[in-house]
C-alpha atoms as a printed R data frame, in Angstrom:
    type eleno elety resid chain resno       x        y        z
1   ATOM     1    CA   MET     A     1  95.964 -198.365 -178.472
2   ATOM     2    CA   SER     A     2  98.891 -200.646 -177.673
3   ATOM     3    CA   ILE     A     3  98.983 -204.425 -178.093
4   ATOM     4    CA   LEU     A     4 101.539 -206.829 -176.665
5   ATOM     5    CA   ILE     A     5 101.883 -210.161 -178.466
6   ATOM     6    CA   LYS     A     6 103.639 -212.339 -175.921
7   ATOM     7    CA   ASN     A     7 105.138 -215.835 -175.804
8   ATOM     8    CA   ILE     A     8 105.603 -216.058 -179.586
9   ATOM     9    CA   SER     A     9 106.992 -219.567 -180.067
10  ATOM    10    CA   ARG     A    10 108.549 -218.668 -183.434
11  ATOM    11    CA   LEU     A    11 108.866 -215.253 -185.084
12  ATOM    12    CA   TYR     A    12 110.044 -215.267 -188.692
13  ATOM    13    CA   THR     A    13 110.750 -212.262 -190.857
14  ATOM    14    CA   PRO     A    14 112.955 -211.034 -193.672
15  ATOM    15    CA   LEU     A    15 114.829 -207.837 -192.875
16  ATOM    16    CA   SER     A    16 115.651 -204.907 -195.110
17  ATOM    17    CA   THR     A    17 119.302 -205.301 -194.082
18  ATOM    18    CA   LYS     A    18 119.539 -208.954 -195.137
19  ATOM    19    CA   LYS     A    19 119.945 -210.668 -198.499
20  ATOM    20    CA   TYR     A    20 117.069 -212.420 -200.245
21  ATOM    21    CA   GLY     A    21 116.375 -215.705 -198.473
22  ATOM    22    CA   GLU     A    22 118.116 -214.755 -195.226
23  ATOM    23    CA   ILE     A    23 115.573 -214.525 -192.411
24  ATOM    24    CA   LEU     A    24 115.474 -213.617 -188.754
25  ATOM    25    CA   GLU     A    25 114.108 -216.379 -186.518
26  ATOM    26    CA   LEU     A    26 113.340 -215.691 -182.855
27  ATOM    27    CA   HIS     A    27 112.070 -218.156 -180.252
28  ATOM    28    CA   ASN     A    28 109.842 -217.190 -177.337
29  ATOM    29    CA   ALA     A    29 109.777 -213.554 -178.394
30  ATOM    30    CA   HIS     A    30 107.389 -210.706 -177.605
31  ATOM    31    CA   LEU     A    31 106.189 -207.930 -179.900
32  ATOM    32    CA   LEU     A    32 104.794 -204.529 -178.977
33  ATOM    33    CA   ILE     A    33 102.455 -202.585 -181.241
34  ATOM    34    CA   GLU     A    34 101.639 -198.949 -180.543
35  ATOM    35    CA   GLY     A    35  98.922 -197.478 -182.719
36  ATOM    36    CA   GLN     A    36  99.566 -198.672 -186.275
37  ATOM    37    CA   THR     A    37 103.288 -199.278 -185.773
38  ATOM    38    CA   ILE     A    38 105.639 -201.998 -184.546
39  ATOM    39    CA   SER     A    39 107.413 -200.296 -181.641
40  ATOM    40    CA   GLY     A    40 109.488 -203.085 -180.121
41  ATOM    41    CA   ILE     A    41 110.646 -206.701 -180.399
42  ATOM    42    CA   PHE     A    42 111.736 -208.376 -177.154
43  ATOM    43    CA   ASP     A    43 113.597 -211.569 -176.298
44  ATOM    44    CA   SER     A    44 112.238 -214.032 -173.776
45  ATOM    45    CA   GLY     A    45 114.412 -212.673 -170.968
46  ATOM    46    CA   ASP     A    46 113.450 -209.022 -171.393
47  ATOM    47    CA   SER     A    47 111.039 -207.307 -169.044
48  ATOM    48    CA   LEU     A    48 107.752 -206.728 -170.832
49  ATOM    49    CA   PRO     A    49 106.158 -203.325 -171.308
50  ATOM    50    CA   GLU     A    50 102.612 -202.481 -170.305
51  ATOM    51    CA   ALA     A    51 100.007 -202.624 -173.056
52  ATOM    52    CA   GLY     A    52  96.323 -201.956 -173.490
53  ATOM    53    CA   ALA     A    53  95.700 -205.460 -174.812
54  ATOM    54    CA   VAL     A    54  97.643 -208.715 -174.643
55  ATOM    55    CA   ILE     A    55  97.613 -211.578 -177.148
56  ATOM    56    CA   ASP     A    56  99.166 -214.885 -176.090
57  ATOM    57    CA   ALA     A    57 100.887 -216.537 -179.092
58  ATOM    58    CA   GLU     A    58 102.262 -219.557 -177.251
59  ATOM    59    CA   GLY     A    59 102.631 -222.498 -179.632
60  ATOM    60    CA   LYS     A    60 102.220 -220.269 -182.661
61  ATOM    61    CA   ALA     A    61 104.310 -218.474 -185.270
62  ATOM    62    CA   VAL     A    62 104.211 -214.788 -186.197
63  ATOM    63    CA   LEU     A    63 105.064 -213.618 -189.718
64  ATOM    64    CA   PRO     A    64 104.652 -210.328 -191.566
65  ATOM    65    CA   GLY     A    65 101.208 -210.104 -193.124
66  ATOM    66    CA   PHE     A    66 101.260 -211.565 -196.627
67  ATOM    67    CA   VAL     A    67 101.476 -209.100 -199.512
68  ATOM    68    CA   ASP     A    68  99.613 -210.416 -202.549
69  ATOM    69    CA   ALA     A    69 101.312 -208.537 -205.367
70  ATOM    70    CA   HIS     A    70  99.072 -209.547 -208.290
71  ATOM    71    CA   THR     A    71  95.263 -209.690 -208.081
72  ATOM    72    CA   HIS     A    72  92.218 -208.811 -210.192
73  ATOM    73    CA   PRO     A    73  89.529 -208.479 -207.502
74  ATOM    74    CA   VAL     A    74  87.079 -206.102 -209.222
75  ATOM    75    CA   PHE     A    75  84.823 -208.228 -211.425
76  ATOM    76    CA   TRP     A    76  81.159 -209.102 -211.591
77  ATOM    77    CA   LYS     A    77  80.377 -212.740 -212.373
78  ATOM    78    CA   THR     A    78  82.505 -215.830 -211.826
79  ATOM    79    CA   ARG     A    79  83.389 -218.250 -214.666
80  ATOM    80    CA   GLU     A    80  83.064 -221.734 -213.233
81  ATOM    81    CA   ASP     A    81  81.556 -222.922 -216.520
82  ATOM    82    CA   GLU     A    82  84.934 -222.312 -218.165
83  ATOM    83    CA   PHE     A    83  86.618 -224.321 -215.420
84  ATOM    84    CA   ILE     A    84  84.437 -227.304 -216.313
85  ATOM    85    CA   MET     A    85  85.383 -226.845 -219.977
86  ATOM    86    CA   ARG     A    86  89.046 -227.126 -218.939
87  ATOM    87    CA   VAL     A    87  88.270 -230.268 -216.962
88  ATOM    88    CA   GLN     A    88  86.731 -231.647 -220.162
89  ATOM    89    CA   GLY     A    89  89.991 -231.023 -221.997
90  ATOM    90    CA   LYS     A    90  89.527 -227.579 -223.550
91  ATOM    91    CA   SER     A    91  92.598 -225.350 -223.487
92  ATOM    92    CA   TYR     A    92  92.645 -221.746 -222.287
93  ATOM    93    CA   GLU     A    93  93.069 -220.673 -225.899
94  ATOM    94    CA   GLU     A    94  90.120 -222.805 -227.081
95  ATOM    95    CA   ILE     A    95  87.878 -221.388 -224.371
96  ATOM    96    CA   PHE     A    96  88.968 -217.901 -225.369
97  ATOM    97    CA   LYS     A    97  88.036 -218.532 -229.013
98  ATOM    98    CA   ALA     A    98  84.644 -219.851 -227.886
99  ATOM    99    CA   GLY     A    99  83.812 -216.498 -226.291
100 ATOM   100    CA   GLY     A   100  85.267 -217.112 -222.863
101 ATOM   101    CA   GLY     A   101  88.210 -215.523 -221.160
102 ATOM   102    CA   ILE     A   102  88.768 -211.879 -220.345
103 ATOM   103    CA   ARG     A   103  86.224 -210.519 -222.841
104 ATOM   104    CA   ASN     A   104  83.551 -212.699 -221.233
105 ATOM   105    CA   SER     A   105  84.206 -210.941 -217.921
106 ATOM   106    CA   VAL     A   106  84.188 -207.574 -219.687
107 ATOM   107    CA   ARG     A   107  80.716 -208.153 -221.150
108 ATOM   108    CA   ARG     A   108  79.367 -209.084 -217.740
109 ATOM   109    CA   PHE     A   109  81.116 -206.209 -215.958
110 ATOM   110    CA   ARG     A   110  79.618 -203.630 -218.284
111 ATOM   111    CA   ASN     A   111  76.090 -204.923 -217.608
112 ATOM   112    CA   ALA     A   112  76.359 -204.461 -213.831
113 ATOM   113    CA   SER     A   113  76.075 -201.242 -211.845
114 ATOM   114    CA   LYS     A   114  78.919 -199.762 -209.866
115 ATOM   115    CA   GLU     A   115  76.965 -200.428 -206.659
116 ATOM   116    CA   GLN     A   116  76.517 -204.110 -207.515
117 ATOM   117    CA   ILE     A   117  80.189 -204.631 -208.347
118 ATOM   118    CA   LYS     A   118  81.361 -202.680 -205.317
119 ATOM   119    CA   ALA     A   119  79.202 -204.746 -202.965
120 ATOM   120    CA   ILE     A   120  80.427 -208.095 -204.289
121 ATOM   121    CA   THR     A   121  84.045 -206.859 -204.362
122 ATOM   122    CA   LYS     A   122  83.842 -205.785 -200.713
123 ATOM   123    CA   LYS     A   123  82.572 -209.228 -199.748
124 ATOM   124    CA   ARG     A   124  85.220 -210.913 -201.862
125 ATOM   125    CA   ILE     A   125  88.254 -209.039 -200.561
126 ATOM   126    CA   ALA     A   126  87.350 -209.714 -196.929
127 ATOM   127    CA   VAL     A   127  88.450 -213.305 -197.548
128 ATOM   128    CA   PHE     A   128  92.074 -212.182 -197.929
129 ATOM   129    CA   PHE     A   129  92.266 -211.408 -194.198
130 ATOM   130    CA   GLU     A   130  91.161 -214.945 -193.376
131 ATOM   131    CA   TYR     A   131  94.321 -216.317 -195.001
132 ATOM   132    CA   GLY     A   132  96.711 -213.789 -193.502
133 ATOM   133    CA   THR     A   133  96.995 -211.365 -196.422
134 ATOM   134    CA   THR     A   134  97.053 -207.725 -195.324
135 ATOM   135    CA   THR     A   135  97.867 -205.880 -198.573
136 ATOM   136    CA   ILE     A   136  97.018 -206.608 -202.192
137 ATOM   137    CA   GLU     A   137  97.873 -205.057 -205.521
138 ATOM   138    CA   ALA     A   138  94.473 -204.589 -207.201
139 ATOM   139    CA   LYS     A   139  94.080 -204.259 -210.962
140 ATOM   140    CA   SER     A   140  91.296 -202.902 -213.106
141 ATOM   141    CA   GLY     A   141  90.970 -204.489 -216.546
142 ATOM   142    CA   TYR     A   142  87.448 -205.898 -216.869
143 ATOM   143    CA   GLY     A   143  85.898 -202.667 -218.159
144 ATOM   144    CA   LEU     A   144  88.022 -201.890 -221.247
145 ATOM   145    CA   SER     A   145  86.196 -198.622 -221.844
146 ATOM   146    CA   THR     A   146  87.020 -195.292 -220.289
147 ATOM   147    CA   ALA     A   147  83.866 -195.209 -218.175
148 ATOM   148    CA   ASP     A   148  84.161 -198.805 -217.009
149 ATOM   149    CA   GLU     A   149  87.879 -198.684 -216.243
150 ATOM   150    CA   ILE     A   150  87.278 -195.545 -214.186
151 ATOM   151    CA   LYS     A   151  84.383 -197.324 -212.478
152 ATOM   152    CA   SER     A   152  86.697 -200.184 -211.515
153 ATOM   153    CA   LEU     A   153  89.399 -197.901 -210.113
154 ATOM   154    CA   GLU     A   154  86.826 -195.789 -208.268
155 ATOM   155    CA   ILE     A   155  85.584 -198.941 -206.538
156 ATOM   156    CA   ILE     A   156  89.127 -199.680 -205.349
157 ATOM   157    CA   ALA     A   157  89.565 -196.098 -204.116
158 ATOM   158    CA   GLU     A   158  86.244 -196.094 -202.271
159 ATOM   159    CA   LEU     A   159  86.802 -199.486 -200.663
160 ATOM   160    CA   ASN     A   160  90.233 -198.362 -199.476
161 ATOM   161    CA   LYS     A   161  88.389 -195.767 -197.380
162 ATOM   162    CA   GLU     A   162  85.588 -198.059 -196.224
163 ATOM   163    CA   GLN     A   163  87.372 -201.222 -195.112
164 ATOM   164    CA   GLN     A   164  90.795 -202.206 -193.791
165 ATOM   165    CA   LEU     A   165  92.437 -204.329 -196.495
166 ATOM   166    CA   GLU     A   166  95.011 -202.135 -198.209
167 ATOM   167    CA   MET     A   167  94.687 -202.214 -201.994
168 ATOM   168    CA   ILE     A   168  97.386 -200.725 -204.235
169 ATOM   169    CA   PRO     A   169  95.635 -199.757 -207.512
170 ATOM   170    CA   THR     A   170  96.911 -200.661 -210.970
171 ATOM   171    CA   PHE     A   171  95.373 -199.488 -214.239
172 ATOM   172    CA   LEU     A   172  95.034 -202.405 -216.671
173 ATOM   173    CA   GLY     A   173  93.028 -200.944 -219.525
174 ATOM   174    CA   ALA     A   174  95.384 -202.898 -221.803
175 ATOM   175    CA   HIS     A   175  94.151 -206.269 -220.531
176 ATOM   176    CA   GLU     A   176  92.631 -207.190 -223.913
177 ATOM   177    CA   ILE     A   177  91.194 -205.632 -227.055
178 ATOM   178    CA   PRO     A   178  87.429 -205.349 -226.359
179 ATOM   179    CA   ASP     A   179  84.809 -206.723 -228.736
180 ATOM   180    CA   GLU     A   180  83.986 -203.399 -230.376
181 ATOM   181    CA   TYR     A   181  87.630 -202.743 -231.302
182 ATOM   182    CA   GLN     A   182  88.561 -206.189 -232.621
183 ATOM   183    CA   GLN     A   183  88.696 -204.849 -236.159
184 ATOM   184    CA   ASN     A   184  90.398 -201.590 -235.176
185 ATOM   185    CA   ARG     A   185  92.921 -202.319 -232.456
186 ATOM   186    CA   ARG     A   186  94.852 -199.145 -233.235
187 ATOM   187    CA   ALA     A   187  91.869 -197.041 -232.213
188 ATOM   188    CA   TYR     A   188  91.715 -198.804 -228.845
189 ATOM   189    CA   ILE     A   189  95.422 -198.250 -228.217
190 ATOM   190    CA   GLU     A   190  94.955 -194.555 -228.958
191 ATOM   191    CA   LEU     A   191  91.987 -194.480 -226.562
192 ATOM   192    CA   ILE     A   192  94.164 -195.927 -223.793
193 ATOM   193    CA   LYS     A   193  96.990 -193.486 -224.467
194 ATOM   194    CA   ASN     A   194  95.058 -190.296 -225.120
195 ATOM   195    CA   GLU     A   195  92.024 -190.646 -222.878
196 ATOM   196    CA   MET     A   196  92.224 -193.388 -220.261
197 ATOM   197    CA   ILE     A   197  95.776 -192.861 -218.958
198 ATOM   198    CA   PRO     A   198  95.484 -189.054 -218.671
199 ATOM   199    CA   ILE     A   199  92.210 -189.306 -216.713
200 ATOM   200    CA   VAL     A   200  93.531 -192.057 -214.422
201 ATOM   201    CA   ALA     A   201  96.687 -190.068 -213.727
202 ATOM   202    CA   GLU     A   202  94.942 -186.721 -213.239
203 ATOM   203    CA   ARG     A   203  92.513 -188.252 -210.733
204 ATOM   204    CA   LYS     A   204  95.304 -190.253 -209.048
205 ATOM   205    CA   LEU     A   205  93.293 -193.456 -209.377
206 ATOM   206    CA   ALA     A   206  96.287 -195.758 -209.927
207 ATOM   207    CA   GLN     A   207  99.934 -196.080 -209.002
208 ATOM   208    CA   PHE     A   208 100.863 -198.446 -211.839
209 ATOM   209    CA   CYS     A   209 100.058 -199.055 -215.503
210 ATOM   210    CA   ASP     A   210  99.996 -202.724 -216.542
211 ATOM   211    CA   ILE     A   211  99.539 -204.501 -219.878
212 ATOM   212    CA   PHE     A   212  99.036 -208.045 -221.161
213 ATOM   213    CA   CYS     A   213 102.083 -208.339 -223.409
214 ATOM   214    CA   GLU     A   214 101.412 -211.646 -225.127
215 ATOM   215    CA   LYS     A   215 100.943 -213.245 -228.531
216 ATOM   216    CA   GLY     A   216  97.418 -212.476 -229.714
217 ATOM   217    CA   VAL     A   217  96.936 -209.638 -227.211
218 ATOM   218    CA   PHE     A   218  99.396 -206.689 -227.182
219 ATOM   219    CA   THR     A   219 102.699 -206.802 -229.047
220 ATOM   220    CA   VAL     A   220 106.011 -205.758 -227.534
221 ATOM   221    CA   ASP     A   221 105.951 -202.512 -229.536
222 ATOM   222    CA   GLU     A   222 102.381 -201.744 -228.482
223 ATOM   223    CA   SER     A   223 103.244 -202.546 -224.884
224 ATOM   224    CA   ARG     A   224 106.260 -200.240 -224.949
225 ATOM   225    CA   GLU     A   225 104.136 -197.447 -226.393
226 ATOM   226    CA   ILE     A   226 101.382 -197.740 -223.777
227 ATOM   227    CA   LEU     A   227 103.687 -198.234 -220.784
228 ATOM   228    CA   LEU     A   228 105.903 -195.296 -221.726
229 ATOM   229    CA   THR     A   229 102.789 -193.154 -222.025
230 ATOM   230    CA   GLY     A   230 101.853 -194.289 -218.545
231 ATOM   231    CA   LYS     A   231 105.313 -193.391 -217.246
232 ATOM   232    CA   GLU     A   232 105.027 -189.925 -218.812
233 ATOM   233    CA   HIS     A   233 101.906 -189.468 -216.698
234 ATOM   234    CA   GLY     A   234 103.542 -190.724 -213.506
235 ATOM   235    CA   LEU     A   235 102.318 -194.344 -213.593
236 ATOM   236    CA   ALA     A   236 105.086 -196.870 -212.940
237 ATOM   237    CA   ALA     A   237 105.181 -199.823 -215.330
238 ATOM   238    CA   LYS     A   238 104.185 -203.438 -214.796
239 ATOM   239    CA   LEU     A   239 103.732 -206.223 -217.371
240 ATOM   240    CA   HIS     A   240 101.917 -209.497 -217.754
241 ATOM   241    CA   ALA     A   241 104.791 -211.062 -219.671
242 ATOM   242    CA   ASP     A   242 105.839 -214.321 -221.337
243 ATOM   243    CA   GLU     A   243 103.014 -216.371 -219.841
244 ATOM   244    CA   LEU     A   244 102.027 -218.429 -222.875
245 ATOM   245    CA   HIS     A   245 104.955 -217.798 -225.232
246 ATOM   246    CA   ALA     A   246 108.531 -216.521 -225.073
247 ATOM   247    CA   PHE     A   247 107.467 -213.144 -226.404
248 ATOM   248    CA   GLY     A   248 110.067 -210.623 -225.270
249 ATOM   249    CA   GLY     A   249 108.042 -209.208 -222.405
250 ATOM   250    CA   ALA     A   250 110.775 -209.695 -219.819
251 ATOM   251    CA   GLU     A   251 113.315 -207.973 -222.042
252 ATOM   252    CA   LEU     A   252 110.895 -205.057 -222.486
253 ATOM   253    CA   ALA     A   253 110.368 -204.838 -218.716
254 ATOM   254    CA   ALA     A   254 114.112 -204.411 -218.257
255 ATOM   255    CA   GLU     A   255 114.393 -201.969 -221.150
256 ATOM   256    CA   ILE     A   256 111.824 -199.546 -219.713
257 ATOM   257    CA   ASN     A   257 112.790 -200.134 -216.041
258 ATOM   258    CA   ALA     A   258 109.453 -201.630 -215.097
259 ATOM   259    CA   VAL     A   259 108.863 -202.299 -211.422
260 ATOM   260    CA   SER     A   260 107.791 -205.885 -212.099
261 ATOM   261    CA   ALA     A   261 107.097 -208.421 -214.805
262 ATOM   262    CA   ASP     A   262 104.557 -211.086 -213.883
263 ATOM   263    CA   HIS     A   263 103.814 -214.716 -214.900
264 ATOM   264    CA   LEU     A   264 107.068 -215.399 -216.857
265 ATOM   265    CA   VAL     A   265 106.368 -219.094 -217.440
266 ATOM   266    CA   LYS     A   266 108.064 -218.934 -220.843
267 ATOM   267    CA   ILE     A   267 110.738 -216.350 -220.017
268 ATOM   268    CA   SER     A   268 113.965 -216.581 -222.032
269 ATOM   269    CA   ASP     A   269 117.441 -216.778 -220.552
270 ATOM   270    CA   GLN     A   270 118.095 -213.315 -221.969
271 ATOM   271    CA   GLY     A   271 114.963 -212.020 -220.262
272 ATOM   272    CA   ILE     A   272 116.124 -213.434 -216.936
273 ATOM   273    CA   HIS     A   273 119.542 -211.836 -217.366
274 ATOM   274    CA   ASP     A   274 118.087 -208.455 -218.318
275 ATOM   275    CA   MET     A   275 115.607 -208.398 -215.436
276 ATOM   276    CA   ALA     A   276 118.300 -209.332 -212.929
277 ATOM   277    CA   GLU     A   277 120.592 -206.623 -214.274
278 ATOM   278    CA   LYS     A   278 117.906 -203.926 -214.009
279 ATOM   279    CA   GLY     A   279 116.376 -205.090 -210.721
280 ATOM   280    CA   VAL     A   280 112.935 -205.821 -212.153
281 ATOM   281    CA   VAL     A   281 110.956 -207.980 -209.705
282 ATOM   282    CA   PRO     A   282 109.593 -211.221 -211.210
283 ATOM   283    CA   VAL     A   283 106.134 -211.821 -209.733
284 ATOM   284    CA   LEU     A   284 105.472 -215.541 -210.097
285 ATOM   285    CA   LEU     A   285 101.956 -216.966 -210.139
286 ATOM   286    CA   PRO     A   286 102.099 -220.722 -209.532
287 ATOM   287    CA   GLY     A   287  98.389 -220.928 -208.772
288 ATOM   288    CA   THR     A   288  97.579 -219.843 -212.317
289 ATOM   289    CA   THR     A   289  99.627 -222.586 -213.924
290 ATOM   290    CA   PHE     A   290  98.090 -225.093 -211.508
291 ATOM   291    CA   PHE     A   291  94.501 -223.916 -212.078
292 ATOM   292    CA   LEU     A   292  94.904 -223.928 -215.864
293 ATOM   293    CA   GLY     A   293  95.957 -227.566 -215.636
294 ATOM   294    CA   LYS     A   294  99.387 -226.973 -217.128
295 ATOM   295    CA   ASP     A   295 102.658 -228.640 -216.199
296 ATOM   296    CA   ASN     A   296 105.322 -226.035 -216.930
297 ATOM   297    CA   TYR     A   297 105.957 -223.492 -214.192
298 ATOM   298    CA   ALA     A   298 108.032 -220.333 -214.193
299 ATOM   299    CA   PRO     A   299 111.751 -221.187 -213.762
300 ATOM   300    CA   ALA     A   300 112.058 -219.685 -210.299
301 ATOM   301    CA   ARG     A   301 115.335 -221.350 -209.380
302 ATOM   302    CA   LYS     A   302 117.021 -220.150 -212.571
303 ATOM   303    CA   MET     A   303 115.836 -216.600 -211.808
304 ATOM   304    CA   LEU     A   304 117.188 -216.671 -208.265
305 ATOM   305    CA   GLU     A   305 120.513 -218.061 -209.430
306 ATOM   306    CA   ALA     A   306 120.754 -215.205 -211.938
307 ATOM   307    CA   GLY     A   307 120.260 -212.652 -209.172
308 ATOM   308    CA   CYS     A   308 116.547 -211.895 -209.444
309 ATOM   309    CA   GLU     A   309 114.494 -211.479 -206.277
310 ATOM   310    CA   ALA     A   310 111.197 -213.234 -206.931
311 ATOM   311    CA   ALA     A   311 107.791 -212.483 -205.482
312 ATOM   312    CA   VAL     A   312 104.902 -214.977 -205.414
313 ATOM   313    CA   ALA     A   313 101.231 -213.987 -205.690
314 ATOM   314    CA   THR     A   314  97.810 -215.602 -206.167
315 ATOM   315    CA   ASP     A   315  96.695 -213.856 -209.388
316 ATOM   316    CA   PHE     A   316  93.188 -213.935 -207.892
317 ATOM   317    CA   ASN     A   317  90.781 -213.489 -210.814
318 ATOM   318    CA   PRO     A   318  87.567 -215.068 -212.127
319 ATOM   319    CA   GLY     A   319  89.130 -217.082 -214.937
320 ATOM   320    CA   SER     A   320  92.588 -218.478 -214.405
321 ATOM   321    CA   SER     A   321  93.202 -218.485 -210.632
322 ATOM   322    CA   THR     A   322  90.200 -218.205 -208.360
323 ATOM   323    CA   THR     A   323  91.847 -218.242 -204.931
324 ATOM   324    CA   GLN     A   324  92.774 -215.754 -202.222
325 ATOM   325    CA   ASN     A   325  94.869 -218.320 -200.337
326 ATOM   326    CA   MET     A   326  98.516 -217.287 -200.222
327 ATOM   327    CA   GLN     A   327  99.317 -220.272 -198.015
328 ATOM   328    CA   LEU     A   328  98.385 -222.566 -200.909
329 ATOM   329    CA   MET     A   329 100.833 -220.607 -203.093
330 ATOM   330    CA   TRP     A   330 103.560 -221.667 -200.647
331 ATOM   331    CA   THR     A   331 102.823 -225.340 -201.295
332 ATOM   332    CA   ILE     A   332 102.583 -225.024 -205.077
333 ATOM   333    CA   GLY     A   333 105.618 -222.740 -205.176
334 ATOM   334    CA   ALA     A   334 107.626 -225.260 -203.174
335 ATOM   335    CA   LEU     A   335 106.603 -228.384 -205.091
336 ATOM   336    CA   LYS     A   336 106.442 -226.980 -208.609
337 ATOM   337    CA   MET     A   337 109.059 -224.206 -208.567
338 ATOM   338    CA   GLY     A   338 111.511 -225.536 -205.990
339 ATOM   339    CA   LEU     A   339 111.224 -222.569 -203.647
340 ATOM   340    CA   LEU     A   340 112.261 -223.158 -200.034
341 ATOM   341    CA   PRO     A   341 110.261 -221.823 -197.060
342 ATOM   342    CA   ASN     A   342 112.764 -219.032 -196.316
343 ATOM   343    CA   GLU     A   343 112.554 -217.941 -199.970
344 ATOM   344    CA   LEU     A   344 108.763 -218.148 -199.962
345 ATOM   345    CA   LEU     A   345 108.688 -215.951 -196.887
346 ATOM   346    CA   TRP     A   346 110.569 -213.238 -198.767
347 ATOM   347    CA   ALA     A   347 108.525 -213.837 -201.924
348 ATOM   348    CA   THR     A   348 105.201 -213.287 -200.185
349 ATOM   349    CA   THR     A   349 106.210 -210.433 -197.877
350 ATOM   350    CA   LEU     A   350 109.173 -208.089 -198.369
351 ATOM   351    CA   THR     A   351 109.919 -208.743 -202.045
352 ATOM   352    CA   ALA     A   352 106.201 -208.648 -202.806
353 ATOM   353    CA   ALA     A   353 106.123 -205.262 -201.064
354 ATOM   354    CA   LYS     A   354 109.054 -204.165 -203.231
355 ATOM   355    CA   SER     A   355 107.070 -205.068 -206.349
356 ATOM   356    CA   ILE     A   356 104.439 -202.499 -205.340
357 ATOM   357    CA   GLN     A   357 106.996 -199.966 -204.057
358 ATOM   358    CA   LYS     A   358 105.916 -200.342 -200.415
359 ATOM   359    CA   GLU     A   359 108.961 -202.130 -198.974
360 ATOM   360    CA   ASN     A   360 109.788 -199.217 -196.655
361 ATOM   361    CA   LYS     A   361 106.372 -199.506 -195.017
362 ATOM   362    CA   ILE     A   362 105.298 -203.156 -195.027
363 ATOM   363    CA   GLY     A   363 106.624 -206.663 -195.666
364 ATOM   364    CA   SER     A   364 108.784 -207.264 -192.608
365 ATOM   365    CA   ILE     A   365 108.631 -207.168 -188.825
366 ATOM   366    CA   GLU     A   366 110.901 -204.250 -187.989
367 ATOM   367    CA   GLN     A   367 110.643 -201.421 -185.514
368 ATOM   368    CA   GLY     A   368 108.901 -198.437 -187.058
369 ATOM   369    CA   LYS     A   369 107.161 -200.398 -189.775
370 ATOM   370    CA   GLN     A   370 103.412 -200.738 -190.107
371 ATOM   371    CA   ALA     A   371 101.981 -203.405 -187.801
372 ATOM   372    CA   ASP     A   372 100.735 -205.852 -190.445
373 ATOM   373    CA   LEU     A   373 101.059 -209.357 -189.036
374 ATOM   374    CA   VAL     A   374  99.696 -212.865 -189.306
375 ATOM   375    CA   ILE     A   375  99.708 -215.308 -186.391
376 ATOM   376    CA   LEU     A   376  99.742 -218.879 -187.672
377 ATOM   377    CA   ASP     A   377  98.921 -222.047 -185.788
378 ATOM   378    CA   ILE     A   378 102.043 -223.862 -186.987
379 ATOM   379    CA   PRO     A   379 105.061 -225.267 -185.090
380 ATOM   380    CA   ASN     A   380 107.663 -223.985 -187.556
381 ATOM   381    CA   LEU     A   381 108.051 -222.382 -190.984
382 ATOM   382    CA   ASN     A   382 108.565 -225.664 -192.857
383 ATOM   383    CA   TYR     A   383 105.145 -226.794 -191.676
384 ATOM   384    CA   LEU     A   384 103.327 -224.054 -193.584
385 ATOM   385    CA   PRO     A   385 103.745 -225.471 -197.135
386 ATOM   386    CA   TYR     A   386 103.825 -229.038 -195.821
387 ATOM   387    CA   HIS     A   387 100.336 -229.169 -194.270
388 ATOM   388    CA   TYR     A   388  98.431 -227.958 -197.304
389 ATOM   389    CA   GLY     A   389  94.815 -227.326 -198.180
390 ATOM   390    CA   VAL     A   390  93.884 -225.979 -194.751
391 ATOM   391    CA   ASN     A   391  93.956 -222.479 -193.298
392 ATOM   392    CA   HIS     A   392  96.607 -222.051 -190.600
393 ATOM   393    CA   THR     A   393  95.654 -218.474 -189.758
394 ATOM   394    CA   TYR     A   394  94.880 -217.914 -186.096
395 ATOM   395    CA   MET     A   395  94.797 -214.112 -186.270
396 ATOM   396    CA   THR     A   396  95.454 -211.335 -188.787
397 ATOM   397    CA   ILE     A   397  96.472 -207.845 -187.679
398 ATOM   398    CA   LYS     A   398  96.315 -204.852 -190.028
399 ATOM   399    CA   LYS     A   399  97.701 -201.462 -188.966
400 ATOM   400    CA   GLY     A   400  97.697 -202.604 -185.371
401 ATOM   401    CA   ARG     A   401  94.077 -203.788 -185.376
402 ATOM   402    CA   VAL     A   402  92.829 -207.351 -185.233
403 ATOM   403    CA   VAL     A   403  90.894 -207.843 -188.481
404 ATOM   404    CA   PHE     A   404  90.464 -211.630 -188.372
405 ATOM   405    CA   ARG     A   405  90.443 -214.085 -185.491
406 ATOM   406    CA   ARG     A   406  89.702 -217.806 -185.678
407 ATOM   407    CA   TYR     A   407  87.469 -218.863 -182.824
């Protein structure tokens, strides 16, 4: 089926031929979709092709569908009780020591059936379309046993066949040391290396291997060991790095040629330099810092000035950032990290696609690319982060199909 989107007041997109931050802006444009693919972009004076369906975008803006490059969508119960503890002044670390945090989600995950978790995950991920997100990177990490990590990744694989949101799977068995291995962390590391990773790779359940490289979780040496094992099995490397402490995670990401390093609130100048030199994508998560009630954000401007190309994501998860709203990330990213709208467009589309190795397929409005688009009810790009706390999505299109429409 073909779709013509006509009378687009403003079309904004990064292009694979442009530098980070440089965007194409067209006024009164038209866009033709054939099947799942963008087949043509037309100026206002061009004669318009015939199409099976027509969408009038007068007064609206069209952007590439948002790519949320860091999410944890497969979990069982939410943790709003921990949010109230934070409101009462408890720190993330204090809540963790009181039995909260990741291990709390692990205990709950293990007590639920695959069918229960799959059903709630399917309902949960549908919300992404409402905010204009068309692709997410989806991590496991709340099972922390071979059976439960496989269960998590199987849910992602099955939902990829049953619904239209595209989820790029990441194995995160090294999210924490589970309760039963607290006194024998070495045994858990060996379990990840010798059992979990080989099964995940053999069954092609993940594209990436991630780890929480942080003080009190996995050391730099342990992270190197696990990620290199993943790479030996064909899983590209990602890291949760330098979120709470300057811990050397960014330097490790550069050393092992990771695809991305994420969080980076406490990244060192050396880490920034090394990541820029090796082309590691920093995936910044301003919603997490905001939701944890902290004041220090990742030094985005310093990274860009050093030559890094930053992505921005929600970090959707039950503990530290419970949102699927990428538009809100634009506002927080602008106010707290100094990112401009043209940079945020790159950070949430083409560079985000690069951080999941999909930049040749998604992330920009270019002929031949997949037709993943969001139509926003905004007068211009600057308006998107400016008018915050509301949903500007008029329509979301995934692979040439309308998957959300605001009536």
